[in-house]
N, C-alpha and C positions, 0 to 999 in steps of 0.2 A: 452740264454738271459732271464733275469728276467722279471716278469710280468710288473713291472714299466717301464723298458726300452722298452719292446715290445709295451706297450701302447703309449709311446712317439713316437716311430717310426711309429706306425700305424696312429696316428693323424697327424703327419707331412706329411706322404704319402698322406693322404686324402686331406690335404690342398694344397699340391703341384699339385695334379691331377686335382683340380677343378679351374675353372676360378673364378675371384673375384665375379662376379655377381651371381654365382651359390651358393656361400657360404652364409649361413643365416645371417652373420654379416660382418662388414667391416674388411678388411685385417689388421693385426697387433693388433687386439683387444684381450682382455682377455675374454674368453668364458667360462661360468660356468653353472653348473646345481645345483640347491638347492633342497634337499629333506627336507621339513619342517615338524617338529614335535613339540609338546608342550615344550619339555625340551631341544631339541638340533636341530641344522640344520647341515646336512651332505652335504658337498660341494665337487664337482669334477670340476676342472677348467683346461683349457689349454691355454698356451700362444701361440697365432697363429704366432708369429714371430719366436720363437725358438722350438716350439713343446713340451716345458716342461709341464708336468702334475702336478698339485697340488691337493692334497686330504687332507681332515681333517674334523673336527667338530668344530662348534662354538655354543655359547649360543643362544637360540631362543629368542632374544631381538633385538629391533631396534638399540641399541647402538653397539651390537656385529656385526650386519650387516654393519653398517656404518664404524666400525673399520676394517672390512675385506676389504671393497672397498678401504679404505685408504692405504692398502698395495700396491696399484698400482697407484701411483701418475702420473698424466699427461698421463694416458692410458685410452682408451675407454673400458668400461667394459659392457659386455652383460650377463645377468643372466636369465636362464629359471627356472620358478617355476610353479608347477602344481596349477590349479585353485581350490584348496581345502582350508579348514579352515586355516587361518593364512597368506594367500597370501597378504592380505591388508597391514599389518604392514611391511612386507618385501618389497613390492612394494613402499611404502611410504619412507622407509629408503633408498632404492636404488635411488629413484628419488631425494632425498635431496643431495645425493652424486654425482649426475650427471651420474649415471649408467643407462643403458637401461634394462627395465624389459620385458621379454617375458612370457606371461601367457599361459601355456600349457593346452589344453583341455584334462582332465584326461582319458575319455573313448577312444578317438582316440589315445592318446599317448600309452596307454596300448595295444590297438589293433595292433599297428605297430610292437609290439614284436612277434606277431604270437601266435599260440596255443601250441607251443612246451613247455613242462614242463621244468622249470629251477629254480634255486635258486633265492630267492628274498630277498635282503637286502637293507638297506638305501643307502649303497655305490653304489650298482648296479643301484638303481633308479636314483641317482644323475648323475651317469655316462651316463645313457641312455638319460636323458634330455640334458646333454651337447653334447652328440654325435648327437642327432637329430638337435640341434641348429647349430652345426658346419656344418652339411651336408645340412642345409636349408630345413629340412623335418619336423620341429616341427609344429604340428597342434595347432595354437594359438587361444585362446579365446579372445573375445573383452573385453577390459578394459574400462568401462564407465567413463565419467567425474563425478566429485564428486556429482553434483546435481542429476544426473540420478541414481548414485549408491544409494543415500539416498532415492529417490523415490522407487527404486526397493526393497530396504531393507524393507521399510515400507509396500509395497504391499505384499511382501512375508510374513511378520509378520502377516498381516491381514488374509491371506490365512491359515497360521498355526493356528491362533486362531479360525478361522471358522472350521477348521478340528477338533480341540479339542472340540468345541461345538457340532459338529456332533457325536463325540465319546461319549460324556456324554448323548446325546439323545438316542444313541443306547444302552447304559447301562441301561437306564430306560426301554426301550423296552425289553431288556433281562430279567429284573426282572419281568415284566408283563408276559412274555411268560413262565418263570420258574414257576410261580404260576398259570398258566392256565387262565389268564385273556385276553379276546378278546374284540374287539369293541372299541379300543382306537382311538381317532381322529388322522388324518394324521400328524398334527402339534401339538406336545405336548407343545409347547411354548406359544400357544395362550391361551386366557382366558378359552375357552371351554376345551382345553387340560388339563389345570391346575385344573379346576373344576372336570373333570373326575378323575384325580389322587387323589384329595382330598376326593372323596367319597368312595375310595377303603378301604376295611378292610383287612389289610395285617399284617403279623408278624412284630414285632418291628424292626428286622434287615432289612427287605425289605423296610419298611417305611423310615428308616434312609437312606438307599441307595438312594431312590428317592428324599428325602429332600436335601441331600448333592448334588446330581446331579443337581437339580433345582437351588440351590444356586450358584454352579459353572457356570451354564449356564448364570445366571443373571450377574455374575461378568465378564464373557467373553464378553457378549453383550455390556457392558459398554465400554470395551476397543475397541471392533470391531467398534462400532458406532463412537467413537472418531476418530479412524484412518480413517475410511471410509469418514467421513465428510471432513477431511483435504485433502485426496486424490481426492475426487470429486471436491473440490475447485481448486486444482492444474490443473486437467484435463480440467476444463472449461476455463482456461486461457492459457493453453500451446498450442503452434502452431501445433505440430504433433497430439496431441489428438483431437483438434478441427477439423483438416482435416479428420481424421479417422471417427469421429462421423458424419461429414457432408456428406461424400462420400460413406460410407459402412453401409448399413442397418443392424441393430442389434447390432452394437458396441456402447456401452454407455460409461459413464464416467470412471468406474472402468476398464472395459475391454480395453478401448483405452490406458489408462495409463500403464496397464500391458503389452500391446502389444508393445508400443514404448520402454519400459524399457527392455523387454526380447529380442526383435528383435535387438534393438540397431541400430548401424550405418549400414544401409542396403547397403551402397556403397561397403562394403567388400564382399557382396554376388554377385555371378555371374549370378544367375537366381532365379526366384521366387520359384522354387522347393526347393531351399535351406532354404527358410523361413518355408516351410512345414517340412523340416528335423529338423530344430531347435526346432519346436514345438513337434516333436516326434509323429506326426500323419500320417506319411507316412507308407505304407504297405511294409513289408518285402517280397522279391521275391526270389525264388530259380528257376533258369532257366538253363537248360542244354539240348543241342541239340534241339529237338522239344518238350521237356517237360517243362512246366512251372507250378509252384505251388506258389500261394499267401499265405503268412503267416499272422501273427498278426501284430499289430502296433509295430513299432520299439521302441518307447518310450525312445530314448536316450537323449532327450533334456529337455527343460524347462517344468516342470509340471504346472507352473503358466500360461505360454503362452497357453498350451494345454487346461487348464481350461477356460481361457478367450475366446478362439476361439470357444470352444464347447458351452459355455453359449451363445455367440452371435449367433451361428448357430441355437439355439432353435427358434429364431424368424422366421425361414423359414416356420414354421407351419402357420403363419399368411397370410391371403389372400393378404395383402398389400406388402408382401415381394417380391422382384424381384426373389428370389429363390423358391417361392411357388410351381411353376410348376415342377421345377427340383426335389424338395423334394418329391412331390407326385408321380413323375415318378419313383423315386428310391423305394418308398414304393410299387408301383404297380409291380415292379420286384421282390418283396418278401423280400426286405431288412427291417430289424427292424428299429425302430425309432433311436436307437443309431448309427447304421451303416450309415443310411441316414444322420444323423446330422454330423457325422464325415466327410462324403464326402463334405457336405456344408462347414464345418470348414476348409477343405483343400483349398476350393475356397477363403474363407475369408483370409486365410494366404497369398495367392498369391496376392489378391487385396491390402492387407495391405502393402505388399512389394512395389507394384507399386506406391501407394499413397505416402509412405514415400520417395521412391527414387525420385519421382518428386519434392518433397519439398527440397531435398538435406540437407545440414547441419542444416537448420532451423528447421528440424523435431525434433531435440533434444535440441532446445534452452531453456534456463531457463526462468521461468516466471518473468515478471517485478514486482518489489516490489511496 
């Protein structure tokens, strides 16, 4: 039997053995996996009525995606796409054609393959997505509504720019260290920091590096301040953000907006520990028999949510914080400030989950114009 015929038979057998509610899509649908790249999209699709498998490639454009769906008139089409760069235009094209998009979580999708070494091709990736969707095992990511997606995109841009600003500051410190200069202020962006840098007698190349770095920092801060101003204005008027700021000590305007954008619709989560998992601040555990070993942070989730919760947890140092005693109890046990703050951050993630779950769909409402 050829590979193609074997694949058809295998898919048909899987469908016949599963009850309709166990299959990830409705019976009789076209189920496909798309492996999206900049120049082409590799697809692997199965007709759940006949078991026929279709494979091929199309251009990586919205028009090509719409034309592909048009090959199946009056049929329900389900497509699995990894949540990587490019999913947005694919999902938009599929939605316009009436197809259903399933956004696969990349890390979990890869983990389901196991650690066995095997060949990796675009065709195999597309087939794996289709297979998981047919079997109802596809780990799906949350697709935010358009207004939340835009908030999230701007918040992530702000964090990216802030990271670049930090990189330029570190470049200045590297120049100072390279030339044996000590005593620099903690914040080189302040007036005192800039006056300190202006008094240094350095070689021409070193002075140029510092001058360019300061110019880049100034440009970045203009962009950061503009975006921050808009995001803070949104947070002050958005229902979910206002609830988080009112009920959770330490969460402010930026951290509240990042939290609702990254956590998303919490009704899809079964427990508050999943919010901790999304933030990537849960501790890896290896347990066998009577032996248990705690590892490092898993960090599989949102770096932006991790940042927001950790920043909010810094307020536990204040005497007015409800977590003040817990924080100092952790410090008394020998934990560092970072580890104690991460413990508090896990509590904040759980609290955020409960606040947003209590609000229901209103937690993600757009702001009124």
